[in-house]
PLY file of the C-alpha trace (Angstrom):
ply
format ascii 1.0
element vertex 254
property float x
property float y
property float z
element edge 253
property int vertex1
property int vertex2
end_header
-0.02 0.00 -0.05
1.22 3.61 -0.85
2.07 5.47 2.29
0.17 8.58 3.13
1.16 11.69 4.98
-0.62 12.83 7.90
-2.44 15.30 5.51
-3.90 11.99 3.62
-2.38 12.78 0.34
-0.04 10.40 -1.67
3.67 10.44 -0.67
5.75 12.81 -3.01
8.11 9.87 -4.07
5.42 7.98 -5.28
3.70 10.87 -7.10
7.18 11.52 -8.89
7.27 7.93 -9.79
3.93 7.89 -11.69
4.94 11.19 -13.70
7.90 9.39 -15.06
5.74 6.10 -15.97
2.69 7.49 -17.58
4.57 9.02 -20.64
6.51 5.66 -21.35
2.89 3.83 -21.18
1.50 6.31 -23.55
4.43 5.81 -25.89
3.97 1.96 -25.59
0.18 2.28 -26.50
0.91 4.32 -29.57
3.73 2.20 -30.87
1.07 -0.71 -30.66
-1.28 1.25 -32.97
-3.74 2.49 -30.56
-5.19 5.63 -31.92
-8.34 6.54 -29.88
-9.36 5.37 -26.47
-12.84 4.78 -26.77
-14.82 3.94 -30.18
-18.75 3.76 -30.70
-18.70 0.37 -31.31
-16.05 -2.57 -29.91
-13.18 -3.03 -32.08
-10.77 -5.90 -32.92
-7.53 -4.13 -32.52
-5.71 -7.36 -33.39
-7.42 -8.07 -36.83
-5.54 -7.23 -40.15
-6.67 -3.94 -41.54
-9.34 -4.09 -44.29
-8.11 -3.35 -47.60
-10.15 -0.69 -49.51
-10.69 -1.36 -53.23
-11.44 1.70 -55.32
-14.84 1.71 -56.91
-14.88 2.02 -60.69
-16.83 5.00 -62.13
-20.13 3.86 -63.50
-20.66 4.25 -67.09
-22.78 7.20 -68.14
-26.53 6.25 -68.39
-28.44 5.94 -71.73
-25.20 5.95 -73.69
-25.33 3.91 -76.87
-22.25 1.95 -77.98
-20.68 3.75 -80.83
-21.10 1.75 -84.19
-17.64 0.21 -85.57
-18.33 -1.46 -88.67
-20.94 0.39 -90.57
-19.08 3.57 -90.74
-15.96 1.88 -92.15
-18.40 0.10 -94.90
-19.81 3.48 -95.80
-16.26 4.97 -96.34
-15.10 2.06 -98.29
-18.18 1.94 -100.43
-18.44 5.54 -101.25
-17.36 6.58 -104.69
-17.02 3.05 -106.12
-17.32 3.27 -109.92
-16.64 -0.44 -110.84
-17.27 -3.91 -109.71
-13.61 -4.44 -109.58
-13.25 -1.68 -107.14
-16.20 -2.94 -105.15
-14.51 -6.38 -104.81
-11.48 -4.69 -103.50
-13.21 -2.56 -101.18
-14.97 -5.73 -99.57
-11.60 -7.68 -99.40
-10.44 -4.48 -97.32
-13.08 -4.50 -95.03
-12.44 -5.82 -91.41
-15.44 -8.00 -90.54
-15.64 -11.20 -88.58
-17.07 -13.09 -91.75
-14.04 -12.21 -93.72
-12.10 -15.44 -94.87
-8.51 -15.09 -95.46
-7.44 -16.37 -99.19
-11.17 -16.50 -99.95
-12.30 -13.81 -102.54
-15.62 -12.21 -101.56
-18.67 -13.17 -103.72
-20.95 -10.24 -103.60
-21.74 -10.34 -107.21
-21.45 -13.33 -109.35
-22.67 -14.29 -112.83
-23.24 -11.86 -115.74
-23.19 -8.39 -114.40
-24.54 -7.18 -117.79
-27.78 -9.39 -117.74
-29.77 -6.64 -115.95
-31.58 -9.57 -114.28
-30.64 -9.91 -110.47
-31.03 -13.23 -108.47
-30.84 -11.98 -104.93
-30.17 -14.12 -101.67
-28.55 -13.91 -98.25
-25.47 -15.83 -99.26
-23.84 -18.21 -101.85
-25.12 -21.47 -102.01
-22.02 -24.15 -101.45
-21.45 -25.53 -105.15
-22.94 -29.08 -105.75
-24.87 -28.65 -102.45
-28.66 -29.69 -102.75
-29.52 -26.06 -102.10
-27.40 -25.08 -105.03
-28.87 -27.56 -107.34
-32.49 -26.82 -106.51
-31.79 -23.03 -107.00
-30.39 -23.93 -110.49
-33.48 -26.13 -111.48
-35.90 -23.57 -110.14
-34.10 -20.89 -112.39
-33.80 -23.13 -115.35
-37.67 -23.77 -115.19
-38.36 -20.08 -116.09
-35.24 -20.03 -118.67
-32.76 -18.38 -116.39
-29.07 -19.46 -116.04
-25.57 -17.89 -114.83
-25.19 -16.76 -118.13
-28.19 -14.43 -118.46
-28.51 -13.44 -114.50
-26.19 -11.91 -112.01
-26.23 -13.08 -108.59
-26.28 -10.70 -105.45
-25.42 -12.14 -102.16
-26.07 -9.75 -99.25
-23.20 -11.46 -97.44
-20.06 -11.89 -99.67
-18.81 -14.71 -97.44
-20.74 -17.50 -96.05
-21.61 -17.83 -92.31
-19.49 -20.35 -90.21
-20.99 -23.76 -90.54
-23.79 -22.51 -92.53
-25.35 -21.16 -89.38
-28.51 -18.60 -90.10
-27.55 -15.05 -91.20
-27.94 -12.52 -88.58
-29.75 -9.22 -89.36
-26.69 -7.16 -88.20
-24.36 -8.80 -90.65
-27.00 -7.87 -93.29
-26.80 -4.32 -92.20
-22.97 -4.32 -91.96
-22.76 -4.90 -95.75
-25.76 -2.87 -97.09
-23.44 -0.12 -98.24
-21.63 -2.65 -100.57
-24.99 -4.16 -101.72
-26.41 -0.59 -102.38
-23.34 0.18 -104.53
-23.60 -3.10 -106.49
-27.38 -2.16 -107.54
-26.19 1.02 -108.63
-23.54 -0.38 -110.92
-25.59 -3.36 -112.06
-28.81 -1.28 -112.85
-31.12 -4.20 -112.97
-34.47 -4.01 -114.45
-35.87 -6.81 -112.35
-34.88 -8.55 -109.15
-35.88 -12.06 -108.08
-35.51 -12.26 -104.36
-35.08 -15.66 -102.58
-36.00 -15.70 -98.81
-36.68 -13.43 -96.15
-33.38 -11.59 -96.00
-33.19 -10.65 -99.61
-36.76 -9.25 -99.71
-35.16 -6.61 -97.31
-33.78 -4.90 -100.50
-37.27 -3.36 -100.90
-37.54 -2.03 -97.31
-38.81 -3.77 -93.88
-41.17 -6.71 -93.97
-43.54 -7.74 -91.33
-44.65 -10.96 -92.49
-42.67 -12.52 -95.58
-45.31 -15.25 -96.01
-47.73 -12.40 -96.94
-45.50 -10.31 -99.18
-43.83 -13.12 -101.19
-45.18 -13.57 -104.49
-46.17 -9.77 -104.57
-44.33 -7.07 -106.56
-42.35 -4.66 -104.43
-39.84 -1.90 -105.33
-36.15 -1.74 -104.35
-35.64 1.91 -105.13
-37.23 2.22 -108.42
-36.28 -1.53 -109.46
-39.34 -4.05 -109.51
-38.80 -6.90 -106.94
-40.44 -10.19 -106.50
-39.50 -12.44 -103.52
-40.09 -16.20 -103.22
-39.10 -18.90 -101.03
-35.28 -19.78 -100.44
-34.40 -23.12 -101.86
-32.81 -23.73 -98.33
-36.64 -23.41 -97.02
-38.10 -25.44 -99.97
-35.95 -28.35 -99.07
-37.23 -28.16 -95.49
-40.70 -27.67 -96.53
-41.26 -29.31 -99.76
-45.13 -28.62 -99.73
-44.01 -24.77 -100.48
-42.90 -25.64 -103.92
-46.43 -25.09 -105.63
-46.45 -21.53 -104.27
-42.93 -20.96 -105.23
-43.72 -22.34 -108.70
-46.47 -19.74 -109.02
-43.77 -17.07 -108.10
-41.54 -18.22 -110.59
-44.14 -18.00 -113.29
-45.32 -14.42 -112.15
-41.60 -13.30 -112.37
-41.03 -15.00 -115.85
-44.24 -13.28 -117.05
-42.72 -9.80 -115.99
-39.65 -10.62 -117.60
-41.10 -11.26 -121.00
-43.15 -7.92 -120.67
-39.88 -5.98 -119.92
-37.87 -7.60 -122.63
-40.52 -7.09 -125.42
0 1
1 2
2 3
3 4
4 5
5 6
6 7
7 8
8 9
9 10
10 11
11 12
12 13
13 14
14 15
15 16
16 17
17 18
18 19
19 20
20 21
21 22
22 23
23 24
24 25
25 26
26 27
27 28
28 29
29 30
30 31
31 32
32 33
33 34
34 35
35 36
36 37
37 38
38 39
39 40
40 41
41 42
42 43
43 44
44 45
45 46
46 47
47 48
48 49
49 50
50 51
51 52
52 53
53 54
54 55
55 56
56 57
57 58
58 59
59 60
60 61
61 62
62 63
63 64
64 65
65 66
66 67
67 68
68 69
69 70
70 71
71 72
72 73
73 74
74 75
75 76
76 77
77 78
78 79
79 80
80 81
81 82
82 83
83 84
84 85
85 86
86 87
87 88
88 89
89 90
90 91
91 92
92 93
93 94
94 95
95 96
96 97
97 98
98 99
99 100
100 101
101 102
102 103
103 104
104 105
105 106
106 107
107 108
108 109
109 110
110 111
111 112
112 113
113 114
114 115
115 116
116 117
117 118
118 119
119 120
120 121
121 122
122 123
123 124
124 125
125 126
126 127
127 128
128 129
129 130
130 131
131 132
132 133
133 134
134 135
135 136
136 137
137 138
138 139
139 140
140 141
141 142
142 143
143 144
144 145
145 146
146 147
147 148
148 149
149 150
150 151
151 152
152 153
153 154
154 155
155 156
156 157
157 158
158 159
159 160
160 161
161 162
162 163
163 164
164 165
165 166
166 167
167 168
168 169
169 170
170 171
171 172
172 173
173 174
174 175
175 176
176 177
177 178
178 179
179 180
180 181
181 182
182 183
183 184
184 185
185 186
186 187
187 188
188 189
189 190
190 191
191 192
192 193
193 194
194 195
195 196
196 197
197 198
198 199
199 200
200 201
201 202
202 203
203 204
204 205
205 206
206 207
207 208
208 209
209 210
210 211
211 212
212 213
213 214
214 215
215 216
216 217
217 218
218 219
219 220
220 221
221 222
222 223
223 224
224 225
225 226
226 227
227 228
228 229
229 230
230 231
231 232
232 233
233 234
234 235
235 236
236 237
237 238
238 239
239 240
240 241
241 242
242 243
243 244
244 245
245 246
246 247
247 248
248 249
249 250
250 251
251 252
252 253
């Protein structure tokens, strides 16, 4: 027990020792990392400090992604004055469908024929689709010699997967340039994508077999040979469409 004086206070020697001990104790606490004596909530002073990860800034709301492919196509297709220049421009077009070593086939056949057969993409040679296409055209007197083929995609899709509308849009500046160079008097469109040359279509089945306009060029659409192979019962309707196209072709040739 500390000795007290007859006045009841702490002995002077004891008070002197406390004044020297307190700063040392405080220095030890500061060195241990204690910076406050009391917190609002209990704290585990021995726990590892939390790592604060800065938050990423949020993207601006309602901000549409900038188009990448279409402006390049517009630039490449501008001012093209020949099919050779068109083919070269497409070959320079950076697109996922582009195949190194495989020449683009946007326009094939006879470019002077003034009759265009339009489809989403070229059929694989000697495939059932290509053979049916040839038979359909031959039935109304059309061949590769008296028609030009316009493929909305100059390269086929990987594995023959269905064409995506965005891909059609990517190459549309080149297709527009091709129509300007070919100056056709009639277009026979195979399938739902090819009919889009004459504008948006809500229901293909209701529009096929009816004459539409691609700019000022008369266009008639029928079923794609690919679909006819899947649904042979549609061949009767396709034959009626082909006869209507042949009749119009005879009228314009007279």
